[in-house]
C-alpha positions in Angstrom: 15.5 -24.6 68.1 17.9 -21.6 67.4 20.8 -24.0 66.9 19.1 -25.5 63.7 18.1 -22.1 62.3 19.8 -20.7 59.1 22.2 -18.0 60.0 20.0 -15.4 58.0 17.0 -16.5 60.1 18.8 -16.5 63.3 20.3 -12.9 62.6 16.8 -11.5 62.1 15.6 -13.0 65.4 18.2 -12.1 67.7 18.7 -8.6 66.2 14.9 -7.9 65.9 15.1 -6.9 62.3 12.1 -6.1 60.2 13.2 -7.5 56.9 14.5 -11.0 55.7 15.6 -11.6 52.0 16.4 -15.2 51.0 17.9 -15.4 47.5 21.0 -16.7 45.7 22.7 -20.2 45.1 23.4 -21.0 48.7 19.8 -20.5 49.7 18.8 -22.5 46.6 21.0 -25.4 47.9 19.5 -25.4 51.2 16.0 -25.5 49.8 16.9 -28.2 47.5 18.4 -30.5 50.2 16.3 -29.6 53.3 13.5 -27.5 52.3 12.8 -23.9 53.9 13.9 -23.3 57.4 10.6 -23.4 59.3 12.1 -20.8 61.6 11.1 -18.3 59.0 7.6 -18.5 60.3 8.4 -17.6 64.0 9.7 -14.1 63.1 6.4 -12.5 63.7 8.0 -9.1 63.7 8.8 -9.1 60.3 7.4 -6.4 57.9 8.9 -7.7 54.7 9.7 -11.3 53.6 11.4 -11.8 50.2 12.1 -15.4 48.9 13.0 -15.1 45.1 14.3 -17.2 42.3 14.5 -20.6 44.4 13.4 -24.1 43.9 10.7 -23.4 46.5 7.6 -25.5 45.6 5.2 -25.0 48.7 5.0 -22.8 51.9 3.7 -24.1 55.4 0.3 -22.8 56.5 2.4 -21.3 59.3 2.8 -18.4 56.8 -0.2 -16.8 58.5 1.8 -16.2 61.9 3.3 -13.5 60.3 0.6 -10.9 60.7 2.8 -8.1 60.7 4.0 -8.5 57.1 3.3 -5.3 54.7 5.5 -6.9 52.0 5.6 -10.3 50.6 7.9 -11.0 47.6 7.7 -14.6 46.3 8.6 -14.0 42.7 10.3 -16.5 40.5 10.3 -19.6 42.6 8.4 -22.9 41.7 5.4 -22.5 43.9 2.3 -24.6 43.0 0.1 -23.3 45.4 -0.3 -20.8 48.4 -1.4 -21.7 51.9 -4.9 -20.5 52.7 -3.4 -18.9 55.7 -2.2 -16.1 53.5 -5.5 -14.4 54.1 -4.6 -14.0 57.7 -1.8 -11.4 56.4 -4.3 -8.6 56.8 -1.7 -5.8 57.2 -0.2 -7.0 53.8 0.1 -3.9 51.2 2.5 -5.4 48.5 2.2 -9.2 47.3 4.4 -10.4 44.5 3.9 -14.0 43.6 4.9 -13.7 39.8 7.0 -16.3 38.0 5.7 -19.2 39.8 3.7 -22.5 38.7 0.4 -21.4 40.5 -2.7 -22.7 39.0 -5.1 -21.2 41.4 -5.1 -18.9 44.4 -6.9 -19.6 47.9 -10.3 -17.7 48.3 -8.8 -16.1 51.4 -6.7 -13.8 49.3 -10.0 -11.8 49.4 -9.3 -11.0 53.0 -6.3 -8.7 52.0 -8.3 -5.6 52.4 -5.1 -3.3 52.9 -3.4 -4.5 49.8 -2.2 -1.8 47.4 -0.1 -3.8 44.9 -0.8 -7.6 43.5 1.4 -9.0 41.0 0.5 -12.5 39.9 2.3 -12.4 36.5 3.7 -15.5 34.7 1.8 -18.3 36.3 -0.7 -20.8 35.2 -3.7 -19.1 36.8 -7.2 -20.2 35.4 -9.2 -18.5 38.0 -8.8 -15.8 40.4 -10.4 -14.8 43.7 -12.8 -12.0 44.3 -11.0 -8.7 44.6 -13.9 -6.5 45.5 -12.8 -6.1 49.2 -9.3 -5.0 48.3 -10.7 -1.3 48.6 -7.1 0.3 48.4 -5.8 -1.8 45.6 -4.0 0.5 43.0 -2.0 -1.7 41.0 -3.2 -5.2 39.5 -1.0 -7.3 37.3 -2.2 -10.7 36.1 -0.5 -10.9 32.8 0.6 -14.2 31.0 -1.7 -16.6 32.8 -4.7 -18.7 31.3 -7.5 -16.7 32.7 -10.7 -16.4 30.6 -12.0 -13.3 32.5 -10.8 -10.4 34.6 -11.1 -11.2 38.3 -14.5 -11.2 40.1 -15.1 -7.9 41.7 -12.5 -6.0 39.8 -15.2 -3.5 38.6 -16.7 -2.9 42.1 -17.1 0.7 42.3 -15.5 0.7 45.7 -12.1 0.1 44.0 -11.7 3.9 43.9 -7.8 3.8 43.9 -7.3 1.0 41.1 -5.2 2.8 38.3 -3.4 -0.1 36.7 -4.8 -3.3 35.3 -2.3 -5.5 33.3 -4.1 -8.6 31.9 -1.9 -9.0 28.7 -1.5 -12.6 27.3 -4.3 -14.4 29.0 -7.6 -16.0 27.2 -9.8 -13.3 28.3 -12.7 -13.1 26.0 -14.7 -10.0 27.2 -14.4 -6.8 29.5 -17.5 -6.1 31.6 -19.3 -2.9 30.9 -19.0 -2.2 34.5 -15.6 -1.1 33.9 -16.8 2.3 33.8 -17.2 2.1 37.5 -13.4 2.5 37.9 -13.1 6.4 38.1 -9.3 6.2 38.9 -8.4 3.7 36.2 -5.4 5.1 34.1 -4.0 2.2 32.3 -5.6 -1.0 30.9 -3.7 -3.5 29.0 -5.3 -6.5 27.4 -2.6 -7.3 24.7 -2.8 -10.8 23.4 -6.3 -12.0 24.3 -9.3 -13.3 22.8 -11.2 -10.2 22.9 -13.3 -9.5 19.7 -14.8 -6.3 21.1 -14.7 -3.6 23.7 -17.5 -2.2 26.0 -18.5 1.2 24.8 -18.6 2.2 28.4 -15.0 2.1 28.4 -15.0 5.7 27.4 -16.7 6.6 30.7 -13.6 5.9 32.8 -12.7 9.6 33.5 -9.0 9.3 34.0 -8.3 6.5 31.5 -5.0 7.4 29.6 -3.7 4.1 28.0 -5.6 1.2 26.5 -3.6 -1.6 25.0 -5.4 -3.9 22.7 -2.8 -5.1 20.3 -3.0 -8.7 19.0 -6.7 -9.2 19.7 -9.0 -10.3 16.7 -11.4 -7.3 17.0 -14.4 -7.6 14.6 -14.2 -3.8 14.2 -10.9 -3.4 13.1 -11.0 0.3 13.4 -10.6 -0.3 17.1 -7.1 -1.6 16.6 -6.0 1.2 14.3 -7.4 3.9 16.6 -5.7 2.6 19.6 -2.4 2.4 17.8 -2.9 6.2 17.0 -3.7 7.0 20.6 -6.2 6.0 23.5 -8.0 9.4 23.1 -8.8 8.6 19.7 -10.0 5.3 20.6 -12.3 6.5 23.3 -13.5 9.2 21.3 -14.8 6.5 18.9 -16.3 4.4 21.7 -18.0 7.7 23.1 -19.5 8.2 19.6 -20.8 4.7 19.3 -22.1 4.8 23.0 -24.1 8.1 22.2 -25.6 6.5 19.1 -26.6 3.4 20.9 -28.2 5.4 23.8 -30.3 7.6 21.2 -31.5 4.5 19.5 -32.6 3.2 22.9 -34.6 6.3 23.6 -36.3 6.7 20.1 -36.2 7.4 16.4 -35.7 3.6 16.0 -37.0 3.6 12.4 -34.4 6.1 10.9 -31.7 4.9 13.4 -32.2 1.2 12.7 -31.6 1.5 8.8 -28.3 3.2 9.8 -27.5 0.6 12.2 -28.3 -2.5 9.9 -26.0 -0.9 7.3 -23.2 -0.6 9.9 -23.7 -4.1 10.9 -23.5 -5.2 7.5 -20.1 -3.2 7.0 -18.8 -4.9 10.0 -19.9 -8.4 8.7 -17.9 -7.5 5.6 -14.9 -6.6 7.7 -15.2 -10.0 9.4 -15.1 -11.9 6.2 -11.9 -10.4 5.1 -8.9 -12.5 5.7 -6.0 -11.3 7.5 -2.4 -11.0 6.4 0.3 -12.7 8.6 3.8 -12.0 9.6 5.3 -15.2 11.0 8.3 -14.6 13.3 11.0 -17.3 13.6 13.1 -17.0 16.8 16.7 -16.5 16.7 18.5 -20.0 17.3 21.2 -19.9 19.9 23.4 -22.2 18.0 22.5 -21.3 14.3 21.0 -17.8 14.6 22.2 -15.0 12.2 24.6 -12.6 14.2 26.1 -9.2 13.2 28.9 -7.7 15.3 29.0 -4.1 15.4 32.7 -2.8 16.1 33.6 0.2 18.2 35.0 2.0 15.4 31.6 2.3 13.6 29.9 3.9 16.8 31.3 7.3 15.8 30.4 7.0 12.2 26.9 5.4 11.5 26.4 3.4 14.8 22.7 2.0 14.3 22.1 -1.2 12.3 18.9 -3.3 12.5 18.4 -6.4 10.5 16.2 -9.4 9.7 15.7 -12.2 7.1 12.7 -12.5 5.1 12.2 -16.1 3.7 10.3 -18.1 1.2 9.6 -15.0 -1.1 8.3 -15.6 -4.7 9.1 -13.0 -7.4 7.7 -15.3 -10.3 4.2 -14.6 -9.4 4.1 -11.9 -11.9 6.4 -10.2 -14.7 6.8 -7.3 -12.7 6.8 -8.3 -9.1 10.7 -8.0 -8.7 10.6 -4.4 -10.4 8.0 -3.6 -8.0 10.1 -4.7 -4.8 13.2 -2.7 -6.1 10.9 0.4 -6.5 9.5 -0.1 -3.1 13.0 0.3 -1.7 13.4 3.6 -3.6 10.1 4.8 -2.6 10.9 4.3 1.2 14.1 6.0 0.6 12.5 9.1 -0.6 9.7 8.9 2.1 10.2 7.6 5.5 13.9 7.6 5.1 13.8 11.4 4.3 15.8 10.9 1.1 18.4 8.9 3.1 18.8 11.5 5.7 17.7 9.6 8.4 18.2 5.9 7.4 19.2 3.9 4.4 17.8 0.4 3.4 20.0 -2.5 1.7 18.8 -5.8 0.6 21.1 -9.0 0.1 20.5 -12.4 -1.4 20.7 -14.4 1.7 22.1 -17.5 0.1 25.1 -15.5 -1.2 26.1 -14.4 2.2 28.9 -15.9 4.2 28.2 -15.4 7.8 29.0 -14.1 10.2 29.0 -10.4 9.4 30.8 -7.5 10.8 29.7 -4.0 10.7 32.8 -1.8 10.9 34.0 1.7 10.0 37.4 1.8 8.0 39.3 4.4 6.0 38.1 4.9 2.3 41.0 3.4 0.8 41.0 0.3 2.8 37.3 -0.5 1.8 37.2 -2.7 -1.3 33.9 -3.4 -2.8 32.4 -4.3 -6.2 29.5 -1.9 -6.4 25.9 -2.8 -7.8 26.2 -3.3 -11.4 29.8 -3.2 -11.7 32.2 -6.0 -12.4 35.5 -4.5 -11.0 36.6 -4.1 -7.5 37.3 -0.6 -6.3 37.9 1.3 -3.0 35.3 3.5 -1.4 37.9 6.3 -1.7 38.1 5.9 -5.8 34.3 5.2 -5.9 33.5 8.4 -4.2 35.7 10.5 -6.4 34.1 9.0 -9.4 30.7 9.8 -8.2 31.7 13.3 -7.1 33.2 13.9 -10.6 30.1 12.7 -12.2 28.0 14.8 -10.1 30.1 17.9 -11.1 29.9 17.0 -14.8 26.1 16.6 -14.5 25.9 20.1 -12.8 27.9 21.7 -15.7 25.9 20.0 -18.5 22.5 20.6 -16.9 23.6 24.2 -15.5 21.7 23.3 -12.4 22.4 22.1 -8.8 19.7 19.4 -8.7 21.3 16.0 -8.8 19.7 12.5 -9.3 20.3 8.8 -8.2 23.2 8.1 -6.0 24.8 11.7 -6.4 22.1 13.0 -4.3 23.7 11.2 -1.3 27.3 11.9 -1.5 27.4 14.8 1.0 26.0 12.3 3.9 29.8 11.1 4.2 31.2 14.6 3.8 34.2 15.2 6.0 34.2 11.7 7.4 37.5 9.9 7.8 36.1 6.7 8.1 33.3 5.1 6.1 30.9 2.4 7.4 30.8 -0.9 5.8 29.2 -4.5 6.2 31.8 -7.3 5.7 31.2 -11.0 5.4 33.2 -14.0 6.8 35.4 -13.9 3.8 36.3 -10.1 4.5 34.4 -8.8 1.5 32.5 -5.7 1.8 28.9 -6.4 0.9 27.4 -3.0 1.9 28.7 0.4 1.9 26.1 2.6 3.4 24.5 4.9 2.6 26.0 4.7 -0.9 25.6 1.0 -2.4 25.6 -2.4 -2.0 28.0 -5.1 -3.4 27.3 -7.1 -6.7 28.4 -10.1 -4.6 25.1 -10.3 -2.6 22.9 -8.7 -5.4 19.3 -9.9 -5.2 17.4 -11.3 -8.4 14.1 -12.7 -9.6 15.3 -16.1 -8.4 16.0 -14.8 -4.7 13.9 -16.5 -2.4 15.5 -15.3 1.2 16.7 -11.7 1.7 18.6 -10.0 4.3 17.2 -6.8 4.9 19.8 -4.4 6.5 18.9 -0.7 7.9 21.4 1.7 8.9 21.3 5.2 10.5 23.3 7.7 12.4 20.0 9.2 13.9 18.8 6.6 16.4 17.7 2.9 16.5 14.0 3.6 16.5 14.3 5.1 13.1 16.1 1.9 12.0 13.1 -0.3 13.4 10.4 2.0 12.2 11.9 1.7 8.6 12.3 -1.9 8.5 8.7 -2.5 9.9 7.4 -0.3 7.1 9.6 -2.3 4.6 8.0 -5.5 5.9 4.6 -4.3 5.8 4.7 -3.0 2.2 6.7 -6.3 1.1 3.5 -8.3 2.8 1.3 -5.9 0.8 3.0 -6.7 -2.6 1.8 -10.2 -2.4 5.6 -11.7 -2.8 5.2 -13.9 0.2 3.4 -17.2 0.6 -0.4 -18.0 0.8 -1.7 -17.1 4.3 -2.8 -20.2 6.5 -6.3 -19.5 6.0 -6.1 -19.7 2.3 -7.1 -23.1 1.3 -9.0 -25.1 -1.4 -12.1 -23.1 -0.8 -10.6 -19.9 -1.7 -8.8 -20.9 -4.9 -11.3 -23.4 -6.1 -12.1 -21.1 -8.9 -8.6 -19.6 -9.4 -7.6 -17.8 -12.4 -5.5 -19.4 -14.9 -1.5 -19.1 -14.2 -0.9 -16.6 -16.6 -3.1 -14.1 -14.8 -1.3 -11.9 -12.4 -2.8 -13.0 -9.0 -0.1 -11.0 -7.0 -2.6 -8.1 -6.9 -5.7 -10.1 -5.7 -6.2 -9.9 -2.1 -5.8 -13.3 -1.0 -4.4 -13.2 2.5 -0.5 -13.4 2.5 2.1 -14.8 5.0 5.5 -13.2 5.3 8.2 -15.5 7.1 10.7 -13.1 9.1 13.6 -14.6 10.9 15.1 -12.6 13.8 18.8 -11.3 13.5 20.9 -10.4 16.5 23.2 -7.4 16.5 25.9 -7.6 19.1 29.0 -5.2 19.9 32.6 -6.6 20.1 32.3 -7.8 23.7 29.3 -10.0 22.7 26.8 -7.7 24.3 23.2 -7.4 22.9 22.7 -4.2 21.0 19.4 -5.2 19.3 17.4 -8.2 18.0 14.7 -7.8 15.3 11.8 -8.4 15.3 11.5 -8.5 19.0 8.1 -9.1 20.9 7.5 -5.3 21.3 8.2 -4.8 17.5 5.6 -5.3 14.6 2.7 -3.9 16.4 0.6 -2.9 13.6 -3.2 -3.7 13.3 -2.9 -4.0 9.5 -1.7 -7.8 10.0 -1.6 -10.5 12.6 1.7 -11.6 14.0 2.5 -15.3 14.6 5.7 -16.0 16.9 7.1 -19.6 17.2 8.2 -19.0 20.7 6.5 -17.8 23.9 
């Protein structure tokens, strides 16, 4: 028997080891050719068995022989089922079956009474065994499956150690009111499910600190806004609603019912409002838009985040384009803190020659045709002209306050190199935080725009500014009609000469991801990623999983 064993299995057996780790290309090749070595199931002294990242599709019922296992790690294989004998592993404390192709789990899984951590992420599970016997379960992750409900027994009051439930990206329609039984629950993640409400009793979980409910179609939109602000605010709101409900049940029904009916009416109105949408197009490996950030710019203005907004229509009204330009000015003054933390630049995407390079060069080397100018100049000359204008303005007005671009000259004070964004022709199309190039200037006819946000503060500032820019652009109504706006909504539409841009038809903004890499090709940032655009004010649709 030993002669046919894999060397890794034989070594564990002869040396009486307690751990076996099977992964890597050689293991994969053996499993593809001959399947898993059955000798694994004779290692009854094992405490830990890890088989990860292999083409393994099934496990023998002999798995149940390994009754001393405390850790079983089977992540990222191709398992379609688990043997029912897994229920024999009563000493098991840690079970990881994430990243497989499991559609169901054996009921015997309920026998794992000593399990502390159970990870079943990234499978195709449509049901889950009862977990009420898992009295010491502390961590339960069932995200990215096809579950329509939390596992049976998950709210059993005997699960006094359960602190984390990650059930994101499923098809869960409701959370049981009994969730208040979980006295040690700290985190509940139900992102991207089919929830339309939360149980008011959630506020009675005494240790709950984090509730994540983004990307659910809540009837009461206030829930999403409060959750985004803080879990504490959300739970306080649920507590207020629960108190009112309990008061109604006890009495004073006449007076209270009038208020309740009014609130129900308000909720109906909220439900009837259509939702704005941001549709995210995934970066295409072969044709995606890439910006390379050089090492030189790292010490000058190192952070840059970009995206492309598509299918814009500035012809909806005479002042739509002007409002978009004013938006950029407004954001520079507010969220960008007068350009001190970040600056925004917009480019007509159809006038850009890709790929782009974000670099830092000496001022006399940078050549640019500034916005609203016709001649090429260097950054050195441009800055001198602007400083001279600023000084003349001070003398004329006899005051230190400056206006326009002159207010931002000090942002490059004492810099030996200036940041710039160059296209494939080597032309500078952006000189942050001072000006864009006339070459890629947007106009009323522009339909696709590259938005560029740069900063010397941090990457999160860039993302925050860009998200606000997208949100405000969506509110302007410059996008396309939302998917739910059909003939019914526009049946009695106003004549075309009427400005419908301010009417609150649902809008859709199409945004394409842009990737920023370093000189070695390593990813610095891609925007918007899956963790971006978490604003309850609109829905996000992504064309990728």
